[in-house]
N, C-alpha and C positions, 0 to 999 in steps of 0.2 A: 534444424535440429527438430526431428519429428518426436511424437509423444512417447515413442519406445526408444528413441537414440539419447543415451544418457551418458556419451560418450565425451561430450563438450563440456569443460569445465567453465565455471563462473567464479568472478571474486567480486566482493561486494566492500563499500564503505560508506561510512555515516558522513554526512558534510551538513554544517550549518549553513543558511542560504548564501551567506557572505562568503563562503568558502568555495563554493561551486564556480568553476572556470566558466568562461563563456561557452566554451563547446559542450561541456556537463549540462549547462542549464538548458542550451538550444536542444540536446538531444532528449531531456527531460520532459520538458514541454511539448517537444514532437512526439513520442511515445504517448504521453497522455493524449494530445489531440486525436494521432491516428486511432486510438483506442475508444477513447470516452467521446469523442466528438464525430468522428467520420465512420468507424466499424459499428458504434451503436446507435449512429444516426441521430444523435442528441445534442442539439444548438444549446449550449450553456456556456457561462462565464468560468471557464478553466481558470484562468488568470483572475483569481478573486482576491488577492491582497493579503494572503495568509501564510505564503510561502514564505516570505522574509522573517517568521515567526516560527517557523517549523524546523524541525531537524528531517533530513532528506536522506533515505538508504538507496543506494543506485547500487544495481547489479549488472554487470558487465560480463560479458563472453569473455572467457580468456582469450588470449592471442589477438581475435580480431578487434576487441574493445568496442563493441556493440553494445548499447545498452539495451538489456533484455527483461528488465524489471525493476521497479522502483515503489516506495511508499514514503508518505510523511508522518511525522509524529509530533504531537503537542505535549507535551510532559510539564507538568507543574512541580510543586514542592512535593516534600515527602508523602503527605497524606492526601494529596488531591489527584484526581483522576488524570488517566493519559488518554489521549484519542490518538487513533491511527487511522488514516485515509489516502485517499487516492491509490490504493494498491493497484497496480497495473502491471502486467504480464505479457510480454509481445506473443503474438499469436504462435509463432514457432516453439515455445516453451511450455505452452500450458498442455498439463497432464504429465509434466515431467518432474513434478514435485518442487518446482522453484516456488509455487506460492506459499506451500506450506513452510519451505525454509525462511522465505521471505517474513510471513508472519510471524515465527518462531523467532527471530531475530529482533523484529521490531517489539515483540512482547518482552523479550529480556532487556532491550533496552528501557521501555518503558517501565519495567520493574526496577531496574537500577536507577532511574531518576526519580520515579515516584512510587516506592518500595510498599507503602502502605495505602495506596490509592487501587480505584477501580481502571479497568481499561475499558475505553469504549469504541464501537464502530458503528457507521451506518452503512449496513451492509446491502447490496443488492438481494433482492427476496430469495433468488433463485440459489444461492450461495450460504444460506441459513446452515445447512446442514455441514458444510465446511467449517464454518466459522463455529458451529456446536462442538464438532471433532477438536476444537483448540480450548474449548472449555466456556464458551462464551454462551450466554444465556439470551433469549429474546425478552426484552422488556418493553415493546410496543406493539401495536398492530401494524400490518403492513400499510404503507402510504406512498404515495407518489412522490417522486424527487425529479424533478426535471422529464417528467413522462415515462419515468423507470421505477417499477415497484421497488421499494426499499423497507429496511426492517431495522430498528435500534437494537443492538445488542451490547451484552456489558460483561465482563470477565472481573471477579472480584479476586480480591488478594489472596 
């Protein structure tokens, strides 16, 4: 799918880590590796021990079943903050609106699980306008994380 071809449908599903099939876990780790480590040329420990306590939203291309996007969500109790991270879109789906759809689903789930809390992201700095368009505000100066400029952003309830 190119950036203007919106004819392919996607399906998404939330999973706790223990609910991920071996196939889905492999696809998730491969997509994150392909984008964050290989494409962005950033050697960092993607398998950080936090996946088992996160919820994972996986987006698949309908029909083909290929994983084309994902994010992980950490949500606490009603008034605690939630954190969205490891937001990843396959290159062929960038510019299609999938990133916005993915984040809107993540925000809806975060609000359902932590309705009185804030939602936080550690965003790559070049994506600050995208996150701002979803209501996030900058709460830090730009800093380097694994050699890539990032900025902390927060969305209040």
